[in-house]
C-alpha positions as a LaTeX table, in Angstrom:
\begin{tabular}{lrrr}
\hline
Residue & $x$ (\AA) & $y$ (\AA) & $z$ (\AA) \\
\hline
Unk1 & $-19.16$ & 5.96 & $-23.77$ \\
Unk2 & $-20.38$ & 2.74 & $-25.41$ \\
Unk3 & $-21.52$ & $-0.15$ & $-23.24$ \\
Unk4 & $-18.77$ & $-2.42$ & $-24.57$ \\
Unk5 & $-16.04$ & 0.10 & $-23.73$ \\
Unk6 & $-17.55$ & 0.72 & $-20.29$ \\
Unk7 & $-17.47$ & $-3.04$ & $-19.60$ \\
Unk8 & $-13.81$ & $-3.17$ & $-20.64$ \\
Unk9 & $-12.83$ & $-0.26$ & $-18.38$ \\
Unk10 & $-14.98$ & $-0.90$ & $-15.33$ \\
Unk11 & $-16.36$ & $-4.45$ & $-15.63$ \\
Unk12 & $-15.15$ & $-7.47$ & $-13.67$ \\
Unk13 & $-12.11$ & $-9.28$ & $-15.01$ \\
Unk14 & $-12.73$ & $-12.43$ & $-17.01$ \\
Unk15 & $-10.99$ & $-15.76$ & $-16.33$ \\
Unk16 & $-8.16$ & $-15.03$ & $-18.76$ \\
Unk17 & $-7.60$ & $-11.56$ & $-17.37$ \\
Unk18 & $-7.59$ & $-12.87$ & $-13.80$ \\
Unk19 & $-5.07$ & $-15.57$ & $-14.74$ \\
Unk20 & $-2.86$ & $-12.98$ & $-16.46$ \\
Unk21 & $-3.08$ & $-10.68$ & $-13.44$ \\
Unk22 & $-2.07$ & $-13.48$ & $-11.08$ \\
Unk23 & 0.83 & $-14.47$ & $-13.33$ \\
Unk24 & 2.08 & $-10.87$ & $-13.48$ \\
Unk25 & 1.76 & $-10.52$ & $-9.70$ \\
Unk26 & 3.80 & $-13.68$ & $-9.15$ \\
Unk27 & 6.43 & $-12.53$ & $-11.65$ \\
Unk28 & 6.75 & $-9.09$ & $-10.03$ \\
Unk29 & 6.93 & $-10.65$ & $-6.54$ \\
Unk30 & 9.65 & $-13.03$ & $-7.71$ \\
Unk31 & 11.60 & $-10.16$ & $-9.26$ \\
Unk32 & 11.37 & $-8.15$ & $-6.04$ \\
Unk33 & 12.58 & $-11.14$ & $-4.02$ \\
Unk34 & 15.55 & $-11.57$ & $-6.37$ \\
Unk35 & 16.41 & $-7.87$ & $-6.04$ \\
Unk36 & 16.08 & $-8.07$ & $-2.24$ \\
Unk37 & 18.32 & $-11.14$ & $-2.15$ \\
Unk38 & 20.89 & $-9.30$ & $-4.25$ \\
Unk39 & 20.84 & $-6.32$ & $-1.91$ \\
Unk40 & 21.19 & $-8.55$ & 1.18 \\
Unk41 & 24.07 & $-10.42$ & $-0.43$ \\
Unk42 & 25.78 & $-7.16$ & $-1.30$ \\
Unk43 & 25.49 & $-5.96$ & 2.29 \\
Unk44 & 26.79 & $-9.31$ & 3.53 \\
Unk45 & 29.75 & $-9.17$ & 1.16 \\
Unk46 & 30.53 & $-5.67$ & 2.41 \\
Unk47 & 30.57 & $-6.94$ & 6.00 \\
Unk48 & 27.53 & $-4.93$ & 7.10 \\
Unk49 & 26.08 & $-7.87$ & 9.00 \\
Unk50 & 29.11 & $-8.45$ & 11.22 \\
Unk51 & 28.34 & $-8.61$ & 14.94 \\
Unk52 & 30.59 & $-5.68$ & 15.83 \\
Unk53 & 28.34 & $-3.38$ & 13.76 \\
Unk54 & 25.23 & $-4.44$ & 15.68 \\
Unk55 & 26.45 & $-4.85$ & 19.24 \\
Unk56 & 25.88 & $-1.24$ & 20.25 \\
Unk57 & 22.13 & $-1.75$ & 19.77 \\
Unk58 & 22.25 & $-3.75$ & 23.00 \\
Unk59 & 23.23 & $-0.59$ & 24.86 \\
Unk60 & 20.58 & 1.48 & 26.58 \\
Unk61 & 22.31 & 4.72 & 25.58 \\
Unk62 & 21.88 & 3.91 & 21.88 \\
Unk63 & 18.11 & 3.54 & 22.14 \\
Unk64 & 17.92 & 6.55 & 24.43 \\
Unk65 & 19.70 & 8.62 & 21.77 \\
Unk66 & 17.43 & 7.32 & 19.01 \\
Unk67 & 14.37 & 7.96 & 21.17 \\
Unk68 & 15.45 & 11.56 & 21.66 \\
Unk69 & 15.70 & 11.92 & 17.90 \\
Unk70 & 12.29 & 10.30 & 17.41 \\
Unk71 & 10.73 & 12.66 & 19.93 \\
Unk72 & 12.33 & 15.59 & 18.11 \\
Unk73 & 10.85 & 14.32 & 14.84 \\
Unk74 & 7.39 & 13.91 & 16.36 \\
Unk75 & 7.54 & 17.33 & 18.01 \\
Unk76 & 8.46 & 19.06 & 14.76 \\
Unk77 & 6.03 & 17.02 & 12.65 \\
Unk78 & 3.12 & 17.66 & 15.02 \\
Unk79 & 3.63 & 21.43 & 14.99 \\
Unk80 & 4.16 & 21.45 & 11.22 \\
Unk81 & 0.94 & 19.45 & 10.77 \\
Unk82 & $-1.02$ & 21.97 & 12.85 \\
Unk83 & 0.44 & 24.83 & 10.81 \\
Unk84 & $-0.39$ & 23.03 & 7.56 \\
Unk85 & $-3.99$ & 22.26 & 8.56 \\
Unk86 & $-4.74$ & 25.75 & 9.86 \\
Unk87 & $-2.92$ & 27.78 & 7.20 \\
Unk88 & $-4.20$ & 25.43 & 4.50 \\
Unk89 & $-7.78$ & 26.10 & 5.62 \\
Unk90 & $-7.20$ & 29.86 & 5.52 \\
Unk91 & $-5.67$ & 29.64 & 2.04 \\
Unk92 & $-8.51$ & 27.46 & 0.82 \\
Unk93 & $-11.10$ & 29.94 & 2.09 \\
Unk94 & $-9.20$ & 32.72 & 0.36 \\
Unk95 & $-9.04$ & 30.82 & $-2.91$ \\
Unk96 & $-12.79$ & 30.13 & $-2.86$ \\
Unk97 & $-13.62$ & 33.74 & $-1.98$ \\
Unk98 & $-15.72$ & 35.71 & $-4.44$ \\
Unk99 & $-13.58$ & 38.80 & $-3.83$ \\
Unk100 & $-10.68$ & 39.09 & $-6.25$ \\
Unk101 & $-8.61$ & 41.05 & $-3.75$ \\
Unk102 & $-8.77$ & 37.99 & $-1.50$ \\
Unk103 & $-8.80$ & 35.20 & $-4.06$ \\
Unk104 & $-5.81$ & 36.18 & $-6.21$ \\
Unk105 & $-3.35$ & 36.72 & $-3.33$ \\
Unk106 & $-4.40$ & 33.34 & $-1.92$ \\
Unk107 & $-3.83$ & 31.72 & $-5.32$ \\
Unk108 & $-0.41$ & 33.39 & $-5.57$ \\
Unk109 & 0.65 & 32.16 & $-2.13$ \\
Unk110 & $-0.56$ & 28.62 & $-2.83$ \\
Unk111 & 1.22 & 28.40 & $-6.17$ \\
Unk112 & 4.40 & 29.91 & $-4.72$ \\
Unk113 & 4.56 & 27.50 & $-1.79$ \\
Unk114 & 3.72 & 24.55 & $-4.03$ \\
Unk115 & 6.40 & 25.48 & $-6.53$ \\
Unk116 & 9.26 & 26.20 & $-4.12$ \\
Unk117 & 11.03 & 23.14 & $-2.67$ \\
Unk118 & 10.78 & 22.71 & 1.07 \\
Unk119 & 14.56 & 22.57 & 1.33 \\
Unk120 & 14.85 & 26.01 & $-0.26$ \\
Unk121 & 12.40 & 27.45 & 2.29 \\
Unk122 & 14.53 & 25.97 & 5.06 \\
Unk123 & 17.63 & 27.61 & 3.61 \\
Unk124 & 15.76 & 30.93 & 3.53 \\
Unk125 & 14.98 & 30.61 & 7.24 \\
Unk126 & 18.52 & 29.44 & 7.97 \\
Unk127 & 20.57 & 31.87 & 5.87 \\
Unk128 & 18.45 & 34.74 & 4.57 \\
Unk129 & 16.25 & 35.70 & 7.54 \\
Unk130 & 19.14 & 35.95 & 10.06 \\
Unk131 & 20.91 & 38.41 & 7.74 \\
Unk132 & 17.73 & 40.53 & 7.92 \\
Unk133 & 17.76 & 40.43 & 11.71 \\
Unk134 & 15.08 & 37.71 & 12.03 \\
Unk135 & 16.43 & 34.84 & 14.11 \\
Unk136 & 14.69 & 31.59 & 14.93 \\
Unk137 & 15.64 & 28.45 & 16.77 \\
Unk138 & 16.65 & 25.34 & 14.83 \\
Unk139 & 13.25 & 23.87 & 15.70 \\
Unk140 & 11.32 & 26.64 & 13.96 \\
Unk141 & 13.78 & 26.87 & 11.07 \\
Unk142 & 12.69 & 23.32 & 10.27 \\
Unk143 & 9.08 & 23.26 & 11.43 \\
Unk144 & 7.85 & 26.50 & 9.87 \\
Unk145 & 9.04 & 25.80 & 6.29 \\
Unk146 & 7.74 & 22.23 & 6.41 \\
Unk147 & 4.37 & 23.43 & 7.71 \\
Unk148 & 4.02 & 26.22 & 5.14 \\
Unk149 & 5.08 & 24.01 & 2.24 \\
Unk150 & 2.53 & 21.39 & 3.24 \\
Unk151 & $-0.16$ & 24.03 & 3.83 \\
Unk152 & $-0.27$ & 24.85 & 0.12 \\
Unk153 & $-0.96$ & 21.22 & $-0.78$ \\
Unk154 & $-3.47$ & 20.85 & 2.06 \\
Unk155 & $-5.31$ & 23.93 & 0.79 \\
Unk156 & $-5.83$ & 22.21 & $-2.56$ \\
Unk157 & $-6.92$ & 19.02 & $-0.79$ \\
Unk158 & $-9.48$ & 21.02 & 1.19 \\
Unk159 & $-10.69$ & 22.72 & $-1.98$ \\
Unk160 & $-11.12$ & 19.39 & $-3.79$ \\
Unk161 & $-13.20$ & 18.08 & $-0.89$ \\
Unk162 & $-15.40$ & 21.17 & $-0.79$ \\
Unk163 & $-16.01$ & 21.07 & $-4.53$ \\
Unk164 & $-16.89$ & 17.36 & $-4.27$ \\
Unk165 & $-19.86$ & 18.09 & $-1.97$ \\
Unk166 & $-23.08$ & 17.90 & $-4.05$ \\
Unk167 & $-24.51$ & 21.29 & $-4.99$ \\
Unk168 & $-27.91$ & 20.27 & $-3.70$ \\
Unk169 & $-26.56$ & 20.15 & $-0.14$ \\
Unk170 & $-25.67$ & 23.84 & $-0.15$ \\
Unk171 & $-28.89$ & 24.81 & $-1.94$ \\
Unk172 & $-30.94$ & 22.96 & 0.66 \\
Unk173 & $-29.05$ & 24.63 & 3.51 \\
Unk174 & $-29.60$ & 28.08 & 1.99 \\
Unk175 & $-33.28$ & 27.29 & 1.56 \\
Unk176 & $-33.46$ & 26.69 & 5.31 \\
Unk177 & $-32.22$ & 30.24 & 5.89 \\
Unk178 & $-28.59$ & 29.54 & 6.80 \\
Unk179 & $-26.04$ & 32.19 & 5.88 \\
Unk180 & $-22.92$ & 31.35 & 3.85 \\
Unk181 & $-20.67$ & 30.96 & 6.89 \\
Unk182 & $-23.03$ & 28.53 & 8.59 \\
Unk183 & $-23.61$ & 26.61 & 5.37 \\
Unk184 & $-19.86$ & 26.08 & 5.04 \\
Unk185 & $-19.20$ & 25.31 & 8.72 \\
Unk186 & $-22.16$ & 23.00 & 9.36 \\
Unk187 & $-22.96$ & 21.46 & 5.98 \\
Unk188 & $-20.15$ & 21.68 & 3.42 \\
Unk189 & $-16.93$ & 21.32 & 5.40 \\
Unk190 & $-17.96$ & 18.33 & 7.58 \\
Unk191 & $-18.92$ & 16.41 & 4.45 \\
Unk192 & $-15.75$ & 17.50 & 2.65 \\
Unk193 & $-13.63$ & 16.10 & 5.47 \\
Unk194 & $-15.06$ & 12.64 & 4.85 \\
Unk195 & $-13.78$ & 12.75 & 1.28 \\
Unk196 & $-10.31$ & 14.06 & 2.04 \\
Unk197 & $-9.22$ & 12.12 & 5.16 \\
Unk198 & $-7.01$ & 9.71 & 3.12 \\
Unk199 & $-5.34$ & 12.59 & 1.28 \\
Unk200 & $-4.75$ & 14.49 & 4.52 \\
Unk201 & $-3.19$ & 11.41 & 6.08 \\
Unk202 & $-0.87$ & 11.09 & 3.09 \\
Unk203 & 0.25 & 14.68 & 3.64 \\
Unk204 & 0.87 & 14.03 & 7.35 \\
Unk205 & 3.11 & 11.12 & 6.40 \\
Unk206 & 5.01 & 13.43 & 4.05 \\
Unk207 & 5.40 & 15.93 & 6.90 \\
Unk208 & 7.08 & 13.25 & 9.01 \\
Unk209 & 9.43 & 12.46 & 6.14 \\
Unk210 & 10.21 & 16.14 & 5.51 \\
Unk211 & 11.55 & 16.50 & 9.04 \\
Unk212 & 14.64 & 14.62 & 7.79 \\
Unk213 & 15.75 & 18.01 & 6.43 \\
Unk214 & 16.65 & 18.83 & 10.02 \\
Unk215 & 20.30 & 18.14 & 9.19 \\
Unk216 & 20.42 & 21.51 & 7.40 \\
Unk217 & 19.83 & 23.41 & 10.63 \\
Unk218 & 21.39 & 20.73 & 12.89 \\
Unk219 & 18.07 & 20.07 & 14.58 \\
Unk220 & 18.14 & 16.90 & 16.68 \\
Unk221 & 15.57 & 14.78 & 14.83 \\
Unk222 & 15.75 & 11.05 & 14.18 \\
Unk223 & 17.81 & 11.10 & 10.99 \\
Unk224 & 20.27 & 13.63 & 12.41 \\
Unk225 & 20.85 & 11.41 & 15.46 \\
Unk226 & 21.19 & 8.39 & 13.20 \\
Unk227 & 23.99 & 10.13 & 11.31 \\
Unk228 & 25.76 & 10.76 & 14.62 \\
Unk229 & 25.60 & 7.04 & 15.42 \\
Unk230 & 26.90 & 6.15 & 11.95 \\
Unk231 & 29.80 & 8.57 & 12.33 \\
Unk232 & 30.72 & 7.14 & 15.73 \\
Unk233 & 30.31 & 3.41 & 15.06 \\
Unk234 & 30.78 & 3.16 & 11.26 \\
Unk235 & 27.56 & 1.13 & 11.14 \\
Unk236 & 25.70 & 2.37 & 8.08 \\
Unk237 & 23.22 & $-0.38$ & 7.22 \\
Unk238 & 22.23 & $-1.43$ & 10.77 \\
Unk239 & 21.48 & 2.13 & 11.84 \\
Unk240 & 19.49 & 2.96 & 8.72 \\
Unk241 & 17.52 & $-0.28$ & 9.06 \\
Unk242 & 16.63 & 0.59 & 12.65 \\
Unk243 & 15.64 & 4.12 & 11.64 \\
Unk244 & 13.54 & 2.80 & 8.75 \\
Unk245 & 11.63 & 0.56 & 11.17 \\
Unk246 & 10.97 & 3.54 & 13.45 \\
Unk247 & 9.73 & 5.71 & 10.57 \\
Unk248 & 7.50 & 2.90 & 9.28 \\
Unk249 & 6.08 & 2.42 & 12.78 \\
Unk250 & 5.19 & 6.11 & 13.08 \\
Unk251 & 3.58 & 6.24 & 9.65 \\
Unk252 & 1.68 & 3.02 & 10.32 \\
Unk253 & 0.35 & 4.51 & 13.55 \\
Unk254 & $-0.82$ & 7.59 & 11.62 \\
Unk255 & $-2.59$ & 5.39 & 9.07 \\
Unk256 & $-4.27$ & 3.34 & 11.79 \\
Unk257 & $-5.47$ & 6.49 & 13.54 \\
Unk258 & $-6.86$ & 7.85 & 10.27 \\
Unk259 & $-8.83$ & 4.66 & 9.64 \\
Unk260 & $-10.39$ & 4.90 & 13.10 \\
Unk261 & $-11.22$ & 8.55 & 12.49 \\
Unk262 & $-12.75$ & 7.67 & 9.13 \\
Unk263 & $-14.99$ & 5.04 & 10.71 \\
Unk264 & $-16.19$ & 7.50 & 13.33 \\
Unk265 & $-17.02$ & 10.07 & 10.65 \\
Unk266 & $-19.03$ & 7.60 & 8.55 \\
\hline
\end{tabular}
């Protein structure tokens, strides 16, 4: 790559480029504000901001019902995250194995789980497995598919982190007499985790969002309870706004926790 091209791609922006970037940012922000104003006006014209559609939020039972749904979401997401992290690690180890009898089945499982939509896996647990005599609770019919679907992606995230560790680190560890298992556990994997924490956090956020498929199996998660409130009070926008705030709060908490974890690992 020539020096001039490298400066264009990676060099600091010049005065004109900075001015153009600021102008584009202002234009995009203005456009978003106009779109937001249009949406708010549309909701207002449809009567979604009338007091009667918001008054039930002053009731303790409403927030108790939403809290139950939020706890159901967190319970399912936490178990699915554990499944994804553990199974993803096993699949990653299989994919990096030197034995074909181990590597190719791991590759097949990863590609299958990555290619099949999570919703389809939920339908398999909900409709197909019971016909074969395998019955699960609504909790596991949601949690297991979400965890397995995420595990395939997590396996690839793990693998990317492992491959990003400099080769010299493993060579130095082997030179000290460490076997392959100890090299991976004490040298390679701890360093790989530092690279992949942001990607893992992104997958955990997706896990929380995927729990909204709980309506398929009538599992009492946050979105399912929100739909019950909408059906009872005909309050579409207020309920979805409240639920959006709750989801954003959970995901923000996950991001904050990941940043603290990243600082401790540095």
